[in-house]
GUMARNU-985030 format. One record per residue (C-alpha): residue number from 1; x negated, y, z negated. Coordinates in Angstrom, 2 decimals. Each point is the difference from the previous one (the first is absolute). Layout:
<recs>
+-----+---------+---------+---------+
: num :       u :       v :       w :
+-----+---------+---------+---------+
: NUM :       X :       Y :       Z :
...
+-----+---------+---------+---------+
</recs>
This chain:
<recs>
+-----+---------+---------+---------+
: num :       u :       v :       w :
+-----+---------+---------+---------+
:   1 : -103.51 :  110.07 :  -98.11 :
:   2 :   -3.79 :   -1.61 :   -0.46 :
:   3 :   -0.43 :   -3.64 :    0.19 :
:   4 :   -3.41 :    1.02 :   -1.89 :
:   5 :    0.39 :   -1.10 :   -4.33 :
:   6 :    0.91 :    3.05 :   -1.90 :
:   7 :   -3.81 :   -0.41 :   -1.58 :
:   8 :   -1.60 :    0.10 :    3.22 :
:   9 :    1.95 :    3.01 :    1.29 :
:  10 :   -0.95 :    2.02 :   -2.89 :
:  11 :   -3.36 :    1.15 :   -1.12 :
:  12 :   -1.57 :   -3.71 :   -0.83 :
:  13 :   -2.45 :   -1.29 :    2.63 :
:  14 :    0.38 :   -3.80 :    0.36 :
:  15 :   -3.51 :   -0.38 :   -1.18 :
:  16 :   -3.13 :    1.79 :   -0.81 :
:  17 :   -2.55 :    0.28 :    3.14 :
:  18 :   -3.11 :   -1.50 :   -0.05 :
:  19 :   -1.71 :   -2.66 :    1.88 :
:  20 :    0.18 :   -0.51 :    3.64 :
:  21 :    1.98 :   -3.14 :    1.18 :
:  22 :   -2.48 :   -1.23 :    2.18 :
:  23 :   -2.62 :    0.01 :   -2.28 :
:  24 :    0.45 :   -3.69 :   -1.69 :
:  25 :   -2.52 :   -1.61 :   -2.68 :
:  26 :   -1.28 :   -3.66 :    1.95 :
:  27 :    0.61 :   -1.34 :   -3.32 :
:  28 :    2.09 :    0.38 :   -3.32 :
:  29 :    0.17 :   -1.75 :   -3.06 :
:  30 :    4.04 :    0.67 :    0.13 :
:  31 :    1.84 :    0.99 :    3.00 :
:  32 :    4.00 :    1.07 :   -0.84 :
:  33 :    2.27 :    0.11 :    3.57 :
:  34 :    2.45 :    2.79 :   -0.73 :
:  35 :   -0.32 :    3.80 :   -2.53 :
:  36 :    3.67 :   -0.05 :   -1.00 :
:  37 :    0.37 :   -0.32 :   -4.20 :
:  38 :   -1.17 :   -3.58 :    0.03 :
:  39 :   -3.05 :    0.05 :    2.11 :
:  40 :   -1.11 :    3.39 :   -1.74 :
:  41 :    1.00 :   -1.48 :   -3.75 :
:  42 :   -2.27 :   -3.22 :    0.86 :
:  43 :   -2.91 :    1.91 :    1.58 :
:  44 :   -0.26 :    2.16 :   -3.20 :
:  45 :    0.26 :   -2.93 :   -1.95 :
:  46 :   -2.60 :   -2.28 :    1.85 :
:  47 :   -2.30 :    3.02 :   -0.07 :
:  48 :    0.22 :    0.40 :   -3.66 :
:  49 :   -1.60 :   -3.94 :    0.34 :
:  50 :   -3.05 :    1.44 :    1.56 :
:  51 :    0.51 :   -1.59 :    3.08 :
:  52 :   -0.26 :    2.10 :    3.60 :
:  53 :    3.35 :    0.16 :    1.64 :
:  54 :    1.25 :    1.39 :    2.95 :
:  55 :    3.76 :    1.05 :    0.98 :
:  56 :    1.27 :    0.01 :    3.78 :
:  57 :    3.41 :    1.81 :    0.57 :
:  58 :    1.37 :   -0.60 :    3.53 :
:  59 :    1.29 :    3.60 :   -0.03 :
:  60 :   -0.42 :    2.27 :   -3.54 :
:  61 :   -0.11 :   -0.74 :   -3.25 :
:  62 :    3.78 :   -0.09 :   -1.25 :
:  63 :    1.53 :    0.31 :    3.31 :
:  64 :    1.93 :   -3.28 :   -0.09 :
:  65 :    2.46 :   -0.99 :   -3.00 :
:  66 :   -1.83 :    2.13 :   -2.63 :
:  67 :    0.46 :    3.20 :    1.36 :
:  68 :    3.70 :   -0.85 :    0.78 :
:  69 :    1.30 :   -1.11 :   -2.94 :
:  70 :    2.01 :    1.41 :   -2.93 :
:  71 :   -2.74 :   -0.45 :   -2.32 :
:  72 :    1.33 :   -0.76 :   -3.22 :
:  73 :   -2.59 :   -2.12 :   -2.46 :
:  74 :    2.85 :   -1.83 :   -2.07 :
:  75 :    0.14 :   -3.60 :   -1.47 :
:  76 :    4.18 :    0.15 :    0.62 :
:  77 :    0.32 :   -0.40 :    3.61 :
:  78 :    3.44 :   -0.23 :    0.65 :
:  79 :    0.66 :   -3.29 :   -0.14 :
:  80 :   -3.04 :   -1.64 :    0.78 :
:  81 :   -0.20 :   -2.10 :   -3.60 :
:  82 :    3.27 :   -1.70 :    0.18 :
:  83 :   -1.03 :   -1.03 :    3.73 :
:  84 :   -3.55 :   -1.54 :   -1.19 :
:  85 :    2.24 :   -1.44 :   -2.92 :
:  86 :    2.39 :   -1.96 :    3.06 :
:  87 :   -2.97 :   -1.65 :    0.85 :
:  88 :   -2.53 :    0.02 :   -2.64 :
:  89 :   -0.17 :   -1.29 :   -4.06 :
:  90 :   -0.01 :    2.93 :   -2.85 :
:  91 :   -3.69 :   -0.32 :   -0.28 :
:  92 :   -0.65 :    0.96 :    3.71 :
:  93 :    2.46 :    3.08 :   -0.59 :
:  94 :   -1.80 :    0.68 :   -2.59 :
:  95 :   -3.51 :    0.06 :    1.46 :
:  96 :    1.12 :    2.32 :    2.95 :
:  97 :    1.03 :    2.28 :   -2.62 :
:  98 :   -3.59 :    0.09 :   -1.05 :
:  99 :   -1.66 :    0.08 :    2.99 :
: 100 :    2.14 :    2.85 :    0.80 :
: 101 :   -0.59 :    1.67 :   -3.24 :
: 102 :   -3.90 :   -0.16 :    0.06 :
: 103 :    0.13 :    1.55 :    3.23 :
: 104 :    1.89 :    2.72 :   -0.66 :
: 105 :   -2.04 :    0.73 :   -2.86 :
: 106 :   -3.28 :    0.06 :    2.20 :
: 107 :    1.76 :    2.42 :    2.29 :
: 108 :    0.90 :    2.31 :   -2.67 :
: 109 :   -3.08 :   -0.32 :   -1.27 :
: 110 :   -2.14 :    1.09 :    3.13 :
: 111 :    3.22 :    2.48 :    1.14 :
: 112 :   -1.17 :    1.97 :   -3.15 :
: 113 :   -3.45 :   -0.46 :    0.43 :
: 114 :    0.17 :    1.29 :    3.58 :
: 115 :    2.69 :    2.56 :   -0.62 :
: 116 :    2.36 :   -1.27 :    1.43 :
: 117 :    3.69 :    1.36 :   -0.92 :
: 118 :    2.09 :   -2.35 :   -1.75 :
: 119 :    3.65 :    0.36 :   -0.99 :
: 120 :    1.41 :   -1.85 :   -2.52 :
: 121 :    3.49 :   -1.24 :    0.46 :
: 122 :    2.32 :   -2.78 :   -0.29 :
: 123 :    1.01 :   -2.82 :    2.15 :
: 124 :    3.61 :   -1.04 :    0.29 :
: 125 :    1.22 :   -2.24 :    2.02 :
: 126 :    4.18 :    0.51 :    0.02 :
: 127 :    3.15 :   -1.18 :    1.42 :
: 128 :    2.79 :    1.56 :    1.62 :
: 129 :    2.42 :   -3.44 :   -0.28 :
: 130 :    1.01 :   -2.63 :   -1.96 :
: 131 :   -2.30 :   -2.14 :    1.99 :
: 132 :   -2.94 :    1.81 :   -0.42 :
: 133 :    0.92 :    0.42 :   -3.53 :
: 134 :   -0.29 :   -3.78 :   -0.69 :
: 135 :   -3.80 :    0.19 :    2.26 :
: 136 :   -0.96 :    2.56 :   -2.08 :
: 137 :    0.74 :   -1.55 :   -3.32 :
: 138 :   -1.98 :   -2.82 :    1.30 :
: 139 :   -2.94 :    2.25 :    0.85 :
: 140 :    0.26 :    1.26 :   -3.63 :
: 141 :   -0.40 :   -3.78 :   -1.43 :
: 142 :   -3.00 :   -1.06 :    1.89 :
: 143 :   -1.58 :    3.37 :   -0.51 :
: 144 :    0.32 :   -0.22 :   -3.89 :
: 145 :   -0.92 :   -3.39 :   -0.01 :
: 146 :   -2.98 :    0.47 :    1.77 :
: 147 :   -0.76 :    2.71 :   -2.99 :
: 148 :    1.04 :    3.56 :    1.79 :
: 149 :    1.53 :    2.66 :   -2.00 :
: 150 :    2.95 :    0.30 :    2.15 :
: 151 :    3.33 :    1.10 :   -1.11 :
: 152 :    3.58 :    0.10 :    1.31 :
: 153 :    2.19 :    3.02 :    1.03 :
: 154 :    3.48 :    0.39 :    0.98 :
: 155 :   -0.45 :    3.33 :    1.41 :
: 156 :   -2.70 :    2.66 :    1.46 :
: 157 :    1.18 :    3.75 :   -0.25 :
: 158 :   -3.41 :    0.59 :    2.17 :
: 159 :    1.90 :   -1.15 :    3.04 :
: 160 :    3.09 :    1.37 :    2.38 :
: 161 :    1.49 :   -3.93 :    0.29 :
: 162 :    1.63 :   -1.65 :   -2.75 :
: 163 :   -1.65 :   -3.66 :   -0.57 :
: 164 :    0.95 :   -3.40 :   -1.63 :
: 165 :   -2.98 :   -0.12 :   -2.08 :
: 166 :   -3.89 :   -0.27 :    0.45 :
: 167 :   -2.86 :   -1.55 :   -1.68 :
: 168 :   -3.22 :    2.94 :   -1.32 :
: 169 :   -2.74 :    0.06 :   -0.59 :
: 170 :   -2.14 :    3.04 :   -1.12 :
: 171 :   -3.42 :    1.20 :    0.45 :
: 172 :   -0.49 :   -0.99 :    3.45 :
: 173 :   -1.90 :    2.17 :    2.59 :
: 174 :    0.05 :    1.25 :    3.40 :
: 175 :   -3.02 :    2.08 :    2.11 :
: 176 :   -0.57 :    1.42 :    3.40 :
: 177 :   -1.38 :   -3.41 :    2.07 :
: 178 :   -2.17 :    2.26 :    2.13 :
: 179 :   -1.59 :    2.32 :   -2.72 :
: 180 :   -0.75 :   -3.70 :   -1.62 :
: 181 :   -1.06 :   -1.59 :    3.14 :
: 182 :   -2.55 :    3.10 :    0.26 :
: 183 :   -1.39 :   -0.08 :   -3.08 :
: 184 :   -0.96 :   -4.21 :   -0.42 :
: 185 :   -1.94 :    0.63 :    3.55 :
: 186 :   -1.89 :    2.80 :   -0.96 :
: 187 :   -0.39 :   -1.94 :   -3.02 :
: 188 :   -1.07 :   -2.72 :    1.39 :
: 189 :   -2.81 :    1.40 :    2.38 :
: 190 :   -1.35 :    1.44 :   -3.47 :
: 191 :   -0.28 :   -3.37 :   -0.64 :
: 192 :   -1.92 :   -0.63 :    2.93 :
: 193 :    3.25 :   -1.83 :    1.40 :
: 194 :   -0.47 :    0.67 :    4.23 :
: 195 :    3.07 :    1.10 :    1.18 :
: 196 :    0.92 :   -0.73 :    3.40 :
: 197 :    2.67 :    1.43 :    1.95 :
: 198 :    1.23 :   -0.70 :    3.44 :
: 199 :   -1.06 :   -3.48 :    0.33 :
: 200 :    2.30 :   -2.80 :    0.38 :
: 201 :   -1.17 :   -3.64 :   -1.36 :
: 202 :    1.13 :   -2.52 :    3.41 :
: 203 :   -1.59 :   -3.05 :   -1.93 :
: 204 :   -1.23 :   -1.85 :   -3.02 :
: 205 :   -2.57 :   -2.94 :    0.56 :
: 206 :   -2.32 :   -1.98 :   -1.67 :
: 207 :   -1.01 :   -0.94 :   -3.79 :
: 208 :   -3.57 :    0.90 :   -0.62 :
: 209 :    0.05 :    2.77 :    0.98 :
: 210 :    3.38 :    0.96 :    0.53 :
: 211 :   -0.28 :    1.94 :    3.55 :
: 212 :    2.92 :    2.52 :    0.56 :
: 213 :    0.26 :    1.50 :    3.26 :
: 214 :    1.46 :    3.02 :    0.48 :
: 215 :    0.66 :    2.94 :    3.09 :
: 216 :   -3.10 :    1.51 :   -1.32 :
: 217 :   -2.51 :   -3.06 :   -0.02 :
: 218 :   -0.39 :   -2.61 :   -2.45 :
: 219 :   -0.58 :   -0.42 :   -4.05 :
: 220 :   -1.38 :   -3.19 :   -1.65 :
: 221 :    1.45 :   -0.06 :   -3.78 :
: 222 :   -0.17 :   -2.65 :   -2.78 :
: 223 :    3.70 :    0.92 :   -0.33 :
: 224 :    2.24 :    1.68 :    1.61 :
: 225 :    3.60 :    0.63 :   -1.31 :
: 226 :    2.80 :    0.71 :    2.30 :
: 227 :    2.37 :    3.28 :   -1.25 :
: 228 :    2.04 :    0.46 :    2.84 :
: 229 :    3.35 :   -0.42 :   -1.49 :
: 230 :    0.46 :   -3.03 :    2.31 :
: 231 :   -3.20 :   -2.20 :    0.42 :
: 232 :   -1.08 :    0.68 :    3.84 :
: 233 :   -1.24 :   -3.41 :   -0.54 :
: 234 :    2.36 :   -3.09 :    1.52 :
: 235 :   -2.23 :   -2.59 :   -2.89 :
: 236 :    2.77 :   -0.69 :   -2.77 :
: 237 :    2.77 :    0.88 :    2.11 :
: 238 :    0.51 :    3.26 :   -2.24 :
: 239 :    2.33 :    1.37 :    2.93 :
: 240 :    2.42 :   -2.62 :   -0.57 :
: 241 :    0.44 :    0.44 :   -3.76 :
: 242 :    1.29 :    3.36 :   -0.22 :
: 243 :    1.94 :    1.90 :    2.40 :
: 244 :   -0.88 :    3.36 :    0.91 :
: 245 :    2.27 :    2.64 :   -0.95 :
: 246 :    0.97 :    4.06 :    0.94 :
: 247 :    1.61 :    2.47 :   -2.35 :
: 248 :    0.71 :    3.60 :    0.42 :
: 249 :   -1.17 :    3.43 :   -2.49 :
: 250 :    1.48 :    3.28 :    1.11 :
: 251 :   -1.47 :    2.94 :   -2.02 :
: 252 :    2.51 :    2.77 :   -1.03 :
: 253 :   -0.30 :    3.75 :   -1.82 :
: 254 :    2.21 :    0.57 :   -2.56 :
: 255 :    0.91 :    2.98 :   -2.01 :
: 256 :   -0.71 :   -1.44 :   -3.23 :
: 257 :   -1.79 :   -3.20 :   -0.78 :
: 258 :    2.70 :   -2.51 :    0.96 :
: 259 :   -1.37 :   -3.40 :   -2.54 :
: 260 :   -1.91 :   -0.61 :   -2.41 :
: 261 :   -1.00 :   -3.16 :    0.31 :
: 262 :   -1.06 :   -2.59 :    2.73 :
: 263 :    3.51 :   -1.79 :    0.91 :
: 264 :    0.82 :   -3.43 :    1.68 :
: 265 :    3.37 :   -1.26 :    1.28 :
: 266 :    0.42 :   -4.06 :   -0.66 :
: 267 :    3.13 :    0.57 :    2.28 :
: 268 :   -0.32 :   -0.26 :    3.61 :
: 269 :   -0.51 :    2.19 :    1.98 :
: 270 :   -2.65 :    0.93 :   -2.58 :
: 271 :   -1.35 :    3.84 :   -0.46 :
: 272 :   -3.15 :    0.61 :   -1.75 :
: 273 :   -0.25 :    3.85 :   -1.69 :
: 274 :   -3.10 :    1.86 :   -1.51 :
: 275 :   -1.24 :    3.32 :    0.23 :
: 276 :   -2.81 :    1.65 :    1.19 :
: 277 :   -1.36 :    3.07 :   -1.94 :
: 278 :   -2.14 :    2.94 :   -0.11 :
: 279 :    0.56 :    0.16 :    3.80 :
: 280 :   -0.22 :    3.33 :    2.42 :
: 281 :    3.45 :   -0.46 :    0.99 :
: 282 :    1.28 :    0.08 :   -3.71 :
: 283 :    2.13 :   -3.55 :   -1.93 :
: 284 :   -0.34 :   -2.61 :    2.84 :
: 285 :    2.34 :   -3.23 :   -0.27 :
: 286 :   -1.00 :   -3.41 :    1.53 :
: 287 :    2.55 :   -2.42 :    1.46 :
: 288 :   -1.11 :   -3.06 :    0.96 :
: 289 :    1.86 :   -3.57 :    0.81 :
: 290 :    2.00 :   -1.39 :    3.68 :
: 291 :   -2.85 :   -2.29 :    0.62 :
: 292 :    0.30 :   -3.34 :    1.91 :
: 293 :   -2.35 :   -2.38 :    1.38 :
: 294 :   -2.28 :    1.22 :    2.51 :
: 295 :    0.85 :   -0.28 :    3.84 :
: 296 :    3.65 :   -1.72 :   -0.95 :
: 297 :    2.40 :    2.83 :    0.58 :
: 298 :    0.74 :    1.74 :    3.32 :
: 299 :    0.56 :    3.50 :   -1.09 :
: 300 :   -2.67 :    1.47 :   -2.79 :
: 301 :    0.48 :    3.88 :    0.12 :
: 302 :    3.56 :   -0.70 :   -1.29 :
: 303 :   -1.83 :   -0.97 :   -3.51 :
: 304 :   -1.32 :    3.45 :   -0.56 :
: 305 :    3.58 :    1.33 :    0.97 :
: 306 :    2.08 :   -2.23 :   -2.84 :
: 307 :   -3.34 :    1.69 :   -2.60 :
: 308 :    1.39 :    3.51 :    1.22 :
: 309 :    3.49 :   -0.48 :   -0.80 :
: 310 :   -0.32 :   -2.44 :   -2.76 :
: 311 :   -2.03 :    3.27 :   -1.32 :
: 312 :    2.64 :    2.84 :    1.12 :
: 313 :    2.95 :   -1.68 :   -1.87 :
: 314 :   -1.94 :    0.36 :   -3.35 :
: 315 :   -2.41 :    2.98 :    0.58 :
: 316 :    1.37 :    1.88 :    2.33 :
: 317 :   -2.58 :    2.91 :   -1.06 :
: 318 :   -2.79 :   -2.25 :    1.60 :
: 319 :   -2.27 :    1.12 :    3.09 :
: 320 :   -1.66 :   -2.44 :    2.06 :
: 321 :   -3.88 :    0.11 :   -0.24 :
: 322 :   -1.51 :   -2.86 :    1.51 :
: 323 :    1.40 :   -3.54 :    0.67 :
: 324 :   -2.09 :   -3.31 :    1.02 :
: 325 :   -0.37 :   -3.27 :   -0.84 :
: 326 :   -2.38 :   -3.13 :   -1.37 :
: 327 :   -0.53 :   -3.27 :    0.84 :
: 328 :   -0.31 :   -3.06 :   -3.23 :
: 329 :    0.34 :   -3.75 :   -0.45 :
: 330 :    2.22 :   -1.72 :   -1.93 :
: 331 :   -1.63 :   -2.98 :   -1.02 :
: 332 :    2.18 :   -3.71 :    0.37 :
: 333 :   -1.55 :   -0.88 :   -3.34 :
: 334 :    1.01 :    3.68 :   -1.59 :
: 335 :   -3.80 :    0.23 :   -1.12 :
: 336 :   -2.38 :    1.70 :    0.84 :
: 337 :   -3.46 :   -1.58 :    1.42 :
: 338 :   -3.44 :    0.57 :   -0.74 :
: 339 :   -2.42 :   -2.80 :    0.75 :
: 340 :   -2.08 :   -2.06 :    1.86 :
: 341 :    1.89 :    0.02 :    4.07 :
: 342 :   -0.57 :   -3.77 :   -0.32 :
: 343 :   -0.44 :   -2.73 :   -2.55 :
: 344 :   -3.87 :    0.42 :   -0.86 :
: 345 :   -0.68 :    2.69 :    2.44 :
: 346 :   -0.78 :    2.28 :   -2.74 :
: 347 :   -2.50 :    2.46 :    2.34 :
: 348 :    3.55 :    1.29 :    1.58 :
: 349 :    2.69 :    0.98 :   -2.36 :
: 350 :    3.27 :    1.22 :    1.30 :
: 351 :    2.13 :    2.69 :   -2.11 :
: 352 :    3.64 :    1.23 :    0.80 :
: 353 :    3.84 :   -1.01 :   -0.56 :
: 354 :    0.62 :    2.91 :   -2.20 :
: 355 :    3.60 :    0.19 :    0.73 :
: 356 :    0.14 :    3.89 :    0.28 :
: 357 :   -2.15 :    0.28 :   -3.58 :
: 358 :   -3.87 :    0.31 :    1.08 :
: 359 :   -0.84 :    2.52 :   -2.08 :
: 360 :   -0.03 :   -1.76 :   -2.89 :
: 361 :   -0.31 :   -3.36 :    1.73 :
: 362 :   -2.93 :    0.75 :    2.25 :
: 363 :   -2.15 :    0.88 :   -3.15 :
: 364 :    1.17 :   -2.93 :   -1.41 :
: 365 :   -1.44 :   -2.13 :    2.61 :
: 366 :   -3.29 :    2.16 :   -0.15 :
: 367 :   -0.34 :   -0.68 :   -3.42 :
: 368 :    0.61 :   -3.88 :    0.48 :
: 369 :   -2.79 :    0.40 :    2.44 :
: 370 :   -2.75 :    1.93 :   -1.69 :
: 371 :    0.88 :   -2.18 :   -3.53 :
: 372 :   -0.56 :   -3.64 :    2.33 :
: 373 :   -3.33 :    1.91 :    1.26 :
: 374 :   -1.03 :    1.22 :   -3.72 :
: 375 :    0.61 :   -3.92 :   -1.46 :
: 376 :    2.77 :    1.73 :   -1.83 :
: 377 :    3.34 :   -0.44 :    2.00 :
: 378 :    2.99 :    1.20 :   -2.24 :
: 379 :    2.47 :   -2.60 :   -0.97 :
: 380 :    2.45 :    0.94 :    2.06 :
: 381 :   -1.95 :   -0.08 :    3.33 :
: 382 :    0.86 :   -3.70 :    0.36 :
: 383 :    3.93 :    0.99 :    0.66 :
: 384 :   -1.71 :    2.01 :    3.12 :
: 385 :   -1.64 :   -2.65 :    1.44 :
: 386 :    1.74 :   -1.31 :    3.76 :
: 387 :   -0.78 :   -3.38 :   -0.07 :
: 388 :    1.95 :   -1.29 :   -3.31 :
: 389 :    1.68 :   -2.60 :   -0.24 :
: 390 :    3.12 :    2.25 :   -1.03 :
: 391 :   -0.32 :    0.93 :    3.39 :
: 392 :    2.03 :   -2.82 :    1.46 :
: 393 :    3.15 :    1.91 :   -1.84 :
: 394 :    0.19 :    1.99 :    2.74 :
: 395 :    0.47 :   -2.53 :    2.94 :
: 396 :    3.93 :    0.62 :    0.26 :
: 397 :   -0.41 :    3.26 :    0.40 :
: 398 :   -3.11 :   -0.38 :    2.47 :
: 399 :    2.40 :   -2.24 :    2.43 :
: 400 :    2.64 :    2.66 :   -0.88 :
: 401 :   -2.29 :    3.22 :    1.27 :
: 402 :   -1.91 :   -2.05 :    2.87 :
: 403 :    2.75 :   -1.73 :    1.69 :
: 404 :    1.16 :    4.21 :    0.55 :
: 405 :   -3.29 :    0.42 :    1.44 :
: 406 :    0.62 :   -2.85 :    2.41 :
: 407 :    3.06 :    1.09 :    0.54 :
: 408 :   -0.92 :    4.12 :    0.65 :
: 409 :   -3.07 :   -1.75 :    2.12 :
: 410 :    2.91 :   -1.94 :    2.64 :
: 411 :    2.34 :    3.54 :    0.23 :
: 412 :   -3.02 :    1.85 :    0.39 :
: 413 :   -0.84 :   -2.32 :    3.27 :
: 414 :    2.95 :    0.65 :    1.57 :
: 415 :    1.03 :    3.11 :   -0.19 :
: 416 :   -2.62 :    1.44 :    1.36 :
: 417 :    0.82 :   -0.46 :    3.36 :
: 418 :    3.36 :    1.64 :    0.12 :
: 419 :   -1.89 :    3.23 :   -1.45 :
: 420 :   -3.09 :   -0.66 :    2.90 :
: 421 :   -2.55 :    1.38 :   -3.21 :
: 422 :   -1.37 :   -2.87 :   -2.18 :
: 423 :   -2.86 :    0.47 :   -1.74 :
: 424 :   -1.48 :   -2.87 :   -2.08 :
: 425 :   -1.78 :   -0.06 :   -3.59 :
: 426 :   -3.88 :   -1.15 :    0.26 :
: 427 :    0.33 :   -1.83 :   -3.00 :
: 428 :    2.42 :   -2.86 :    0.72 :
: 429 :    1.93 :    1.30 :    3.23 :
: 430 :    3.47 :    1.50 :   -1.23 :
: 431 :    1.62 :    2.57 :    1.92 :
: 432 :   -0.07 :    3.21 :   -1.56 :
: 433 :    2.78 :    2.69 :   -0.43 :
: 434 :    0.06 :    3.63 :    0.28 :
: 435 :    0.01 :    1.93 :   -3.31 :
: 436 :    2.03 :    3.28 :    0.57 :
: 437 :   -0.92 :    1.18 :   -3.29 :
: 438 :   -3.93 :   -0.24 :    0.04 :
: 439 :    0.00 :    0.08 :    3.61 :
: 440 :   -2.03 :   -3.65 :    0.25 :
: 441 :    0.11 :   -3.27 :    0.98 :
: 442 :    0.92 :   -2.74 :   -2.74 :
: 443 :   -0.42 :   -3.46 :   -0.16 :
: 444 :    2.89 :   -2.08 :   -1.63 :
: 445 :   -2.02 :   -3.14 :   -0.80 :
: 446 :   -2.32 :    1.24 :   -2.42 :
: 447 :    0.09 :    3.78 :   -0.04 :
: 448 :   -2.86 :    0.81 :    2.38 :
: 449 :    0.71 :    3.58 :    1.27 :
: 450 :   -1.26 :    2.33 :    2.79 :
: 451 :   -0.12 :    3.75 :    1.24 :
: 452 :    1.62 :    1.02 :    3.15 :
: 453 :   -2.83 :   -0.59 :    1.98 :
: 454 :   -0.53 :   -3.63 :   -1.63 :
: 455 :   -2.89 :    0.44 :   -2.20 :
: 456 :    0.40 :   -2.07 :   -2.91 :
: 457 :    0.81 :    1.71 :   -3.62 :
: 458 :    1.59 :   -2.97 :   -2.36 :
: 459 :   -2.05 :   -3.27 :   -0.18 :
: 460 :    0.16 :   -2.58 :    0.07 :
: 461 :   -0.65 :    0.42 :    3.75 :
: 462 :   -3.73 :    1.25 :    0.15 :
: 463 :    0.56 :    1.42 :    4.00 :
: 464 :    1.91 :    1.76 :    2.08 :
: 465 :    3.78 :   -1.00 :    1.92 :
: 466 :   -0.62 :   -2.42 :    3.00 :
: 467 :    3.24 :    0.76 :    2.47 :
: 468 :    2.18 :   -3.07 :    1.26 :
: 469 :   -0.81 :   -1.21 :    3.72 :
: 470 :    2.10 :    2.34 :    2.67 :
: 471 :    1.46 :    2.51 :   -3.39 :
: 472 :    0.23 :    2.91 :    1.15 :
: 473 :   -1.43 :    3.00 :   -1.99 :
: 474 :    2.44 :    1.56 :   -2.81 :
+-----+---------+---------+---------+
</recs>
């Protein structure tokens, strides 16, 4: 089946066409790097303050994580709240919830104004084992303490398999992310934002002004916002403060609607379920899961096969339409970040670490930035600041994650000579591995990815692959 996401493969362009990709302005008040949900939300909100905004996107708007997501607009996010609570006090969890609620309201109002279809659904985090039920019970407690009107259910007749309990939050939402991106690009351009696609940013330097160097030329700005999943800048070492994760999705046609809510399992291997209504193919079921750290498994296509086998067991009449994967980033501190790349470096902002929940965390990061520019930052914005003292709480996890990076570095430099086809990531020299599901070269260090020919797909790398001396072609 196709490796293109369902959204892009069936009727929705990745973005509205417009600016010549080589037609860059010499100056702009603000330059946003990346045109996913985060970058576009930042562009819309900053433009509303009266500043000139330019968005630079290496490929097409929404072609990265946003356009390959399951696009759940939910404040109940699997077991995210209890994960945060293990590292942070209750007031931080509450602030995180407030940030996501504010972003959800903003995005739903935007969808209504731009006439982007939205389906209201309950979000459900479910368990299929006794250990999973204990995990979900903990999520229930933390969610209630943070002010969410969640309830506990012992069974769900909407599911074809038994569960051992679930926490549910009513009146959440889901969208088609490609339709949303298309509408956001059009709205941004209507506000005077210059959205330039096909331009890869390779360097950001200076302070007054900040100079953005790209494949099509340079732009000087008062403020640069890097919204690329993981920052393409090594300053701040954000590449070492989060772990790149691949996850997989398969879309199936079903005779009748298969589920009526947005489901996510607390047990491993996790499974994500949602419906996709109003398709020409009829009812569509989206099944996701089978995730792993990027570049750190030998076989990738088998992950899709796991989802297919699981779906065949529980939804035997499902017929596959599309299969794909996406990249997200798990922060060691469990919180997303939106703030200066270094303490005091307020002219360069970075946003990321959304742990697969960028549809609300991305707009929240944009709201934090716009509030700061307007002198009226929301009270919860400090929770997203990347240089708080509480960052030290993540130190043990950072040590663990970067020990794994060191192991992968050493292993990669030993193995390629046996295979005779080593290729080296230009970011920090990790030896990449072949991904047979996406036909890409993936770096096990910090998640940079490259196509078959070696052209960069995902950062933090900004340049193409290098080949080890003496290595034979793949």
